[in-house]
C-alpha positions as CSV (number, residue, x, y, z in Angstrom):
1,M,4.1,107.5,-57.9
2,E,2.0,107.0,-54.7
3,N,3.0,109.0,-51.7
4,E,3.8,105.8,-49.7
5,T,6.0,104.4,-52.4
6,F,7.8,107.8,-52.8
7,S,8.3,108.0,-49.0
8,I,9.8,104.5,-48.8
9,L,12.1,105.0,-51.8
10,L,13.2,108.4,-50.3
11,T,14.2,106.7,-47.1
12,A,16.2,104.1,-49.0
13,W,17.9,106.9,-51.0
14,L,18.7,108.9,-47.8
15,M,20.2,105.7,-46.3
16,L,22.4,105.3,-49.3
17,V,23.5,109.0,-49.3
18,V,24.5,108.9,-45.7
19,A,26.4,105.6,-46.2
20,I,28.2,107.1,-49.2
21,A,29.2,110.2,-47.3
22,A,30.4,108.3,-44.3
23,P,34.0,106.8,-44.0
24,G,34.4,103.4,-45.7
25,P,36.5,101.4,-48.2
26,N,35.0,103.3,-51.2
27,L,36.0,106.7,-49.7
28,V,39.4,105.4,-48.7
29,A,40.1,104.3,-52.3
30,T,38.8,107.5,-53.8
31,A,40.6,109.9,-51.4
32,S,43.9,107.9,-51.4
33,T,44.1,107.9,-55.2
34,A,43.2,111.6,-55.4
35,L,45.9,112.4,-52.9
36,G,48.6,110.3,-54.6
37,H,47.7,110.8,-58.3
38,G,45.5,113.8,-58.6
39,R,42.0,114.7,-59.5
40,K,41.7,112.8,-62.8
41,A,42.8,109.5,-61.3
42,G,40.5,110.1,-58.3
43,L,37.5,110.7,-60.6
44,L,38.2,107.5,-62.5
45,V,38.1,105.6,-59.3
46,V,34.8,107.3,-58.6
47,A,33.4,106.2,-61.9
48,G,34.3,102.6,-61.0
49,V,32.6,103.0,-57.6
50,A,29.5,104.5,-59.2
51,T,29.3,101.6,-61.6
52,G,29.6,99.2,-58.8
53,T,26.8,101.0,-56.9
54,F,24.5,100.8,-59.9
55,I,25.2,97.0,-60.2
56,W,24.6,96.4,-56.5
57,S,21.3,98.3,-56.6
58,L,20.0,96.4,-59.6
59,A,21.1,93.0,-58.2
60,S,19.6,93.7,-54.8
61,A,16.3,95.2,-56.0
62,F,15.4,92.6,-58.7
63,G,17.3,89.6,-57.3
64,V,15.9,89.8,-53.8
65,A,12.5,90.5,-55.2
66,A,12.6,87.2,-57.1
67,V,13.5,85.4,-53.9
68,F,10.6,87.0,-52.0
69,T,8.2,86.0,-54.8
70,V,9.3,82.3,-54.6
71,Y,9.5,82.2,-50.8
72,P,7.6,85.1,-49.1
73,P,8.7,84.3,-45.5
74,A,12.2,85.3,-46.6
75,F,11.1,88.9,-46.5
76,M,10.5,88.8,-42.8
77,A,13.8,87.1,-42.2
78,L,15.7,89.6,-44.3
79,K,13.8,92.4,-42.7
80,L,15.0,91.3,-39.2
81,A,18.6,90.6,-40.4
82,G,18.9,93.8,-42.4
83,G,17.5,95.9,-39.5
84,S,19.9,94.3,-37.1
85,Y,22.8,94.9,-39.4
86,L,21.9,98.6,-39.7
87,V,21.7,98.8,-35.9
88,Y,25.1,97.2,-35.7
89,L,26.5,99.7,-38.3
90,G,25.0,102.6,-36.3
91,F,26.5,101.4,-33.0
92,R,29.9,100.8,-34.6
93,S,30.0,104.3,-36.1
94,L,28.8,106.0,-32.9
95,R,31.6,104.1,-31.0
96,A,34.1,105.3,-33.6
97,A,32.9,108.9,-33.2
98,W,33.1,108.6,-29.4
99,R,36.7,107.2,-29.6
100,N,37.6,109.7,-32.3
101,T,39.3,106.9,-34.3
102,P,41.7,108.3,-36.9
103,G,41.1,107.7,-40.5
104,A,42.9,105.3,-42.8
105,I,43.4,107.7,-45.8
106,R,46.9,108.0,-47.0
107,P,48.3,109.1,-50.4
108,D,48.5,106.1,-52.8
109,T,51.9,106.1,-54.5
110,R,51.5,103.0,-56.6
111,R,51.5,103.4,-60.4
112,L,48.0,103.4,-61.8
113,S,46.8,103.5,-65.4
114,P,43.4,105.1,-66.2
115,L,41.9,101.6,-66.6
116,A,43.5,100.4,-63.3
117,S,42.1,103.4,-61.5
118,Y,38.6,102.6,-62.8
119,A,39.0,98.9,-62.0
120,R,40.2,99.8,-58.5
121,G,36.9,101.7,-57.8
122,L,34.8,99.0,-59.3
123,G,36.6,96.2,-57.5
124,V,36.5,97.9,-54.0
125,C,32.7,98.5,-54.4
126,L,31.8,95.1,-55.7
127,M,34.2,92.9,-53.6
128,N,33.5,94.5,-50.2
129,P,31.6,91.8,-48.3
130,K,29.8,94.4,-46.2
131,S,28.2,95.8,-49.3
132,A,26.1,92.7,-49.7
133,L,24.6,93.1,-46.2
134,F,24.1,96.8,-46.7
135,W,22.3,96.3,-50.0
136,A,20.2,93.5,-48.6
137,S,19.0,96.1,-46.0
138,I,18.3,98.6,-48.8
139,S,16.4,96.0,-50.8
140,V,13.9,95.6,-48.0
141,F,12.8,99.2,-48.5
142,V,12.9,99.0,-52.3
143,V,10.9,95.8,-52.6
144,S,8.4,96.8,-49.9
145,S,7.7,100.1,-51.7
146,K,5.9,98.0,-54.4
147,A,7.3,100.4,-57.1
148,S,7.0,99.5,-60.7
149,P,10.1,98.0,-62.5
150,L,10.7,101.3,-64.3
151,T,10.6,103.2,-61.0
152,I,13.1,100.8,-59.5
153,I,15.4,101.2,-62.4
154,E,15.2,105.0,-62.0
155,F,16.1,104.5,-58.3
156,C,19.1,102.4,-59.3
157,I,20.2,105.1,-61.8
158,A,19.8,107.7,-59.0
159,A,21.9,105.6,-56.7
160,G,24.7,105.4,-59.2
161,L,24.6,109.2,-59.9
162,S,24.5,110.0,-56.2
163,S,27.5,107.8,-55.7
164,F,29.4,109.6,-58.5
165,T,28.4,113.0,-57.2
166,I,29.4,112.5,-53.6
167,Y,32.6,110.6,-54.2
168,G,33.4,113.0,-57.0
169,L,33.3,115.9,-54.5
170,Y,35.6,113.9,-52.3
171,A,38.0,113.3,-55.2
172,V,38.1,117.0,-56.0
173,L,38.6,117.8,-52.3
174,F,41.3,115.3,-51.7
175,S,43.3,116.3,-54.8
176,S,44.3,119.2,-52.6
177,R,47.2,118.4,-50.2
178,G,45.6,120.3,-47.4
179,A,42.4,118.4,-47.5
180,Q,43.3,115.5,-45.3
181,A,43.7,117.6,-42.2
182,L,40.4,119.2,-42.8
183,Y,38.7,115.8,-43.3
184,R,40.2,114.4,-40.1
185,R,38.6,117.3,-38.1
186,A,35.2,116.4,-39.7
187,T,35.4,112.6,-39.6
188,R,34.1,112.4,-36.0
189,W,30.9,114.3,-36.8
190,I,30.4,112.3,-40.1
191,E,30.7,109.1,-38.1
192,A,28.2,110.4,-35.5
193,A,25.6,111.4,-38.0
194,F,26.0,108.1,-39.9
195,G,25.7,106.1,-36.7
196,A,22.6,107.9,-35.4
197,F,20.8,107.7,-38.7
198,F,21.3,104.0,-39.3
199,F,20.7,103.1,-35.7
200,M,17.2,104.7,-35.9
201,V,16.4,103.3,-39.3
202,G,17.5,99.8,-38.3
203,A,15.6,99.9,-35.0
204,R,12.5,101.0,-36.9
205,L,12.9,98.2,-39.4
206,V,13.3,95.5,-36.7
207,T,10.4,96.7,-34.6
208,A,7.9,97.6,-37.3
């Protein structure tokens, strides 16, 4: 793999990792389930989220690449739109950190079968409309890297594994009743880091 290709894919992966670690619907579903039903149910939700992440990564990388091949100007349009969306995400997260907005994580007391837990994670990941915009932004980096199809598939697998690892740690953490208070103290700093990173990457994407 060429150095430039590796650098671009690494940037895309870092964006994904920061987005996973930051507060969002996937984290709320994972943590709420772990708090209400324990570690096993939480990890089943995580498995669903990781599957959704893998599906999104494949769809964005290869689907968007096909559009760019048919209509090259679409790349510039998506580049500007994706960069603007990342700047928006960064601004919103920095504002949340400044206001110290409380989290939405609460114990989920609904009855959940193992299949329902998995389906919950998969559904939250796939049906979140913001995921489409985020993955569109990621796809700009993946496609512009000019990586081989095999390398892109490896990137998609790494995305799914990263999702499972990070959310899995959250599931283990939140299966403890005392975890919510600890997380609330750290949320502000997570939001701030998330916001600063995406603001810079988005601005770079728009102005490059």
